[in-house]
LOPATI-276478 format. One record per residue: residue number from 1; residue in one letter; y, z, x of N, C-alpha, C, CB in turn. Coordinates in Angstrom, 3 decimals. Each point is the difference from the previous one (the first is absolute). Last residue first. Glycine has a CB too. Layout:
REM residues N
PT    i  aa        nY        nZ        nX       caY       caZ       caX        cY        cZ        cX       cbY       cbZ       cbX
PT  NUM   A         Y         Z         X         Y         Z         X         Y         Z         X         Y         Z         X
...
//
This chain:
REM residues 76
PT    i  aa        nY        nZ        nX       caY       caZ       caX        cY        cZ        cX       cbY       cbZ       cbX
PT   76   S     4.294   148.484   223.282    -0.480    -1.366     0.265     0.091    -0.874    -1.222    -1.521     0.898     1.716
PT   75   N     2.593     3.912    -1.342     1.005    -0.823     0.674    -0.452    -1.431     0.257     0.829     2.065     1.041
PT   74   N    -3.652     1.316    -3.038     1.192    -0.077    -0.844     1.042    -0.943     0.592    -0.438     2.333    -0.783
PT   73   N    -3.520    -1.286     3.189    -0.343    -0.818    -1.167     1.212    -0.212    -0.899    -2.347     0.865     0.102
PT   72   L     2.821     2.007     3.581    -0.230    -1.365     0.482    -0.302    -0.940    -1.162    -0.853     0.914     2.177
PT   71   D     1.241     3.673    -3.131     1.295    -0.594     0.327    -0.147    -1.433     0.492     0.860     2.269     0.560
PT   70   L    -4.767     0.166    -1.369     0.695    -0.242    -1.267     1.347    -0.660     0.253    -1.157     1.976    -1.032
PT   69   Q    -1.272    -0.511     4.739    -0.542    -1.246    -0.543     0.642    -0.335    -1.341    -2.165     0.434     1.187
PT   68   Q     3.196     3.693     0.862     0.605    -1.111     0.737    -0.474    -1.345    -0.545     0.143     1.452     2.040
PT   67   I    -2.145     2.363    -3.812     1.402    -0.077    -0.419     0.696    -1.157     0.713     0.039     2.490    -0.423
PT   66   F    -4.394    -1.513     1.775    -0.025    -0.532    -1.362     1.422    -0.195    -0.517    -2.211     1.135    -0.422
PT   65   N     1.609     1.017     4.554    -0.214    -1.449     0.105    -0.024    -0.669    -1.371    -1.282     0.379     2.110
PT   64   F     1.534     4.326    -2.000     1.221    -0.571     0.577    -0.109    -1.523     0.092     0.380     2.124     1.306
PT   63   A    -4.187     0.281    -2.596     1.004     0.028    -1.072     1.295    -0.643     0.476    -1.030     2.095    -0.946
PT   62   D    -2.332    -1.626     4.170    -0.426    -0.944    -1.034     1.003    -0.061    -1.152    -2.384     0.447     0.620
PT   61   I     2.862     2.702     2.916     0.430    -1.336     0.416    -0.380    -1.037    -1.058    -0.246     0.666     2.422
PT   60   S     1.102     4.679    -2.829    -0.944    -1.047    -0.389     0.552    -1.374     0.364    -0.853     1.446    -1.874
PT   59   Q     3.149     2.636     3.026    -1.313     0.563    -0.308    -1.044    -1.066    -0.324     1.161     2.022    -0.834
PT   58   L     3.752    -1.556     3.877    -0.767    -0.765    -0.978    -1.393     0.598    -0.177     1.291    -2.071     0.607
PT   57   E     3.688     3.854     1.049    -1.411     0.169     0.323    -0.845    -0.625    -1.108     0.491     2.130     1.294
PT   56   C     4.635    -3.385     0.573    -0.753     0.545    -1.122    -1.463     0.085     0.414     1.640    -0.961    -1.703
PT   55   K     3.894    -0.372     3.552    -1.403     0.323     0.245    -0.624     0.620    -1.244     0.487     0.335     2.445
PT   54   L     3.643    -4.001    -2.399    -0.281     1.431     0.063    -1.489     0.225     0.205     1.973     0.488    -1.486
PT   53   G     0.637    -4.698     0.766    -0.266     0.376     1.380    -0.240     1.486     0.177     1.374    -1.909     0.688
PT   52   L    -0.698    -0.702    -4.821     1.204     0.589     0.589    -0.180     0.382     1.460     0.590     0.832    -2.244
PT   51   M    -4.139    -2.636    -0.376     1.093    -0.960    -0.178     1.281     0.476     0.679    -1.022    -0.714    -2.165
PT   50   N    -2.701     3.608     1.938    -0.204    -1.034     1.012     1.105    -1.055    -0.076    -2.486     0.396    -0.099
PT   49   K     2.253     2.891    -3.220     0.559     0.557     1.235    -0.136    -1.002     1.141    -0.565     2.330    -0.774
PT   48   F    -1.390    -3.494    -3.322     1.459    -0.027    -0.079     0.652     0.584     1.249    -0.183     0.177    -2.475
PT   47   Y    -4.543    -0.132     2.258     0.442    -1.384    -0.180     1.526    -0.075     0.010    -2.084    -0.507    -1.330
PT   46   C    -0.052     4.730     1.286     0.000    -0.624     1.327     0.491    -1.445    -0.059    -1.894     1.491     0.667
PT   45   E     1.441     0.769    -4.751     0.980     0.722     0.820     0.112    -0.658     1.374    -0.508     2.156    -1.229
PT   44   Y    -2.846    -3.740    -1.603     1.332    -0.473    -0.399     1.092     0.707     0.788    -0.873    -0.493    -2.291
PT   43   A    -3.514     1.928     3.062     0.133    -1.396     0.432     1.363    -0.567    -0.381    -2.477    -0.294    -0.232
PT   42   N     1.306     4.672    -1.235     0.241    -0.048     1.437     0.219    -1.431     0.487    -1.384     2.062     0.262
PT   41   I     0.220    -1.477    -4.766     1.305     0.619     0.261     0.346    -0.097     1.475    -0.339     1.571    -1.924
PT   40   W    -3.945    -2.997     0.590     1.039    -0.911    -0.485     1.378     0.540     0.357    -1.496    -0.742    -1.884
PT   39   K    -2.109     3.514     2.775     0.040    -1.105     0.963     1.025    -1.051    -0.412    -2.412     0.407     0.547
PT   38   N     1.537     3.257    -3.412     0.715     0.466     1.199     0.078    -1.089     1.071    -0.767     2.334    -0.494
PT   37   T    -1.730    -3.219    -3.501     1.438     0.106    -0.246     0.767     0.414     1.245    -0.502     0.575    -2.357
PT   36   E    -4.105    -3.202     3.023     0.400     1.277    -0.592     1.520     0.062    -0.103    -2.060     1.132     0.939
PT   35   F    -0.308    -5.935    -1.107     0.284     1.057     0.975     0.384     1.268    -0.750     0.753    -1.696     1.735
PT   34   L    -2.664    -2.001    -4.151     0.162    -0.622     1.316     0.162     1.047     1.100     1.044    -1.985    -1.105
PT   33   T    -1.305     3.063    -3.515    -1.316    -0.543     0.355     0.046    -0.666     1.372    -0.521    -0.345    -2.437
PT   32   E     4.417     2.110     0.359    -0.820     1.079     0.550    -1.428    -0.452     0.284     1.410     1.631    -1.239
PT   31   I     1.855    -4.479    -0.881     0.192     0.113     1.447    -0.840     1.097     0.630     2.287    -0.846    -0.326
PT   30   D    -3.177    -2.334    -3.919     0.269     1.431     0.161     0.077     0.262     1.502    -1.192     0.637    -2.199
PT   29   I     2.244    -5.475    -0.231    -0.890     0.782     0.861     0.449     1.461     0.036    -0.482    -2.050     1.397
PT   28   P     2.205    -2.161    -3.832    -0.297     1.301    -0.587    -0.923     0.878     0.837     0.319    -1.075    -2.171
PT   27   Y     3.430    -0.982     4.390    -0.382     0.347    -1.366    -1.129    -0.917    -0.444     2.341     0.810    -0.525
PT   26   I     0.116    -1.094     4.740    -1.390     0.470    -0.039    -0.449     0.470    -1.381     0.269     0.651     2.364
PT   25   M     4.206    -2.443    -1.475    -0.944    -0.906     0.660    -1.449     0.449    -0.147     1.792    -0.569     1.614
PT   24   I     1.826     3.298    -3.156    -0.173    -1.172    -0.866    -1.062    -0.931     0.587     2.408     0.172    -0.765
PT   23   S    -1.115     3.498     3.324    -0.788     0.454    -1.148    -0.242    -1.142    -0.980     0.948     2.306     0.268
PT   22   H     1.815    -3.117     3.480    -1.395     0.183     0.397    -0.858     0.416    -1.193     0.753     0.631     2.311
PT   21   N     3.907    -0.947    -2.932    -0.604    -1.328     0.196    -1.476     0.110     0.350     2.214    -0.878     0.752
PT   20   N     0.189     4.875    -0.987    -0.136    -0.576    -1.336    -0.641    -1.387     0.085     2.018     1.304    -0.785
PT   19   M    -0.905     0.826     4.787    -1.167     0.641    -0.612    -0.233    -0.525    -1.414     0.411     2.050     1.388
PT   18   I     3.437    -3.558     0.891    -1.219    -0.504     0.649    -1.242     0.583    -0.658     1.250    -0.247     2.159
PT   17   H     2.936     1.885    -3.623    -0.155    -1.415    -0.357    -1.309    -0.571     0.566     2.516    -0.247    -0.046
PT   16   H    -1.253     4.604     1.312    -0.376    -0.022    -1.410    -0.266    -1.433    -0.458     1.367     2.077    -0.406
PT   15   A     0.344    -1.479     4.691    -1.387     0.456    -0.062    -0.502    -0.034    -1.440     0.369     1.458     2.021
PT   14   E     4.158    -2.342    -1.265    -0.827    -1.131     0.437    -1.481     0.361    -0.065     1.861    -0.789     1.499
PT   13   E     1.155     4.228    -2.404     0.083    -1.017    -1.050    -0.855    -1.216     0.349     2.316     0.790    -0.569
PT   12   A    -1.940     2.692     3.789    -0.753     0.427    -1.178     0.018    -1.053    -1.106     0.542     2.363     0.578
PT   11   I     1.496    -2.078     4.037    -0.841    -1.119    -0.432    -0.781     0.338    -1.264    -0.184    -0.734     2.377
PT   10   H     3.211     3.846    -0.160     0.760    -1.202    -0.336    -0.857    -1.197    -0.390     1.714     0.821     1.541
PT    9   L    -3.482     3.478     0.047     0.487     0.030    -1.377     0.685    -1.297    -0.406     0.270     2.449     0.224
PT    8   A    -2.758    -0.630     3.911    -0.056    -1.355    -0.531     0.507    -0.094    -1.437    -1.919    -0.421     1.509
PT    7   G     1.340     4.485     1.382     0.539    -1.036     0.869     0.033    -1.393    -0.577    -0.799     1.360     1.799
PT    6   D    -1.617     2.158    -4.321     0.135     0.401     1.398     0.427    -1.187     0.847    -1.746     1.775    -0.317
PT    5   N     0.712    -2.238    -4.331     1.261     0.713     0.174     0.240     0.421     1.440    -0.210     0.792    -2.330
PT    4   L    -3.784    -2.934     0.364     0.962    -0.850     0.695     1.318     0.705     0.260    -1.069    -1.958    -1.054
PT    3   T    -2.585     3.844    -1.466    -0.273     0.043     1.435     0.952    -0.874     0.792    -2.372     0.451    -0.520
PT    2   E     2.452    -0.300    -4.278     0.536     1.219     0.601    -0.203     0.029     1.505    -0.441     1.189    -2.131
PT    1   M    -1.363    -4.674    -0.606     1.409    -0.172     0.276     0.572     1.231     0.698     0.187    -1.514    -1.988
//
């Protein structure tokens, strides 16, 4: 959440809601078995900044795509 403070503070509440939904969807999987913690953080930072049209240097396209897929599954 701290990384969103750079230009995207106004979506912090929505980000919290989305991340909570995602954590419920993948429970009981240990997320660190999927991607390293720093890749999760960066992927979520880029995911939310992308929603706002802000640039972000993505470190793991796989983590980013996984997050996007969670949203697709949640919205279907």
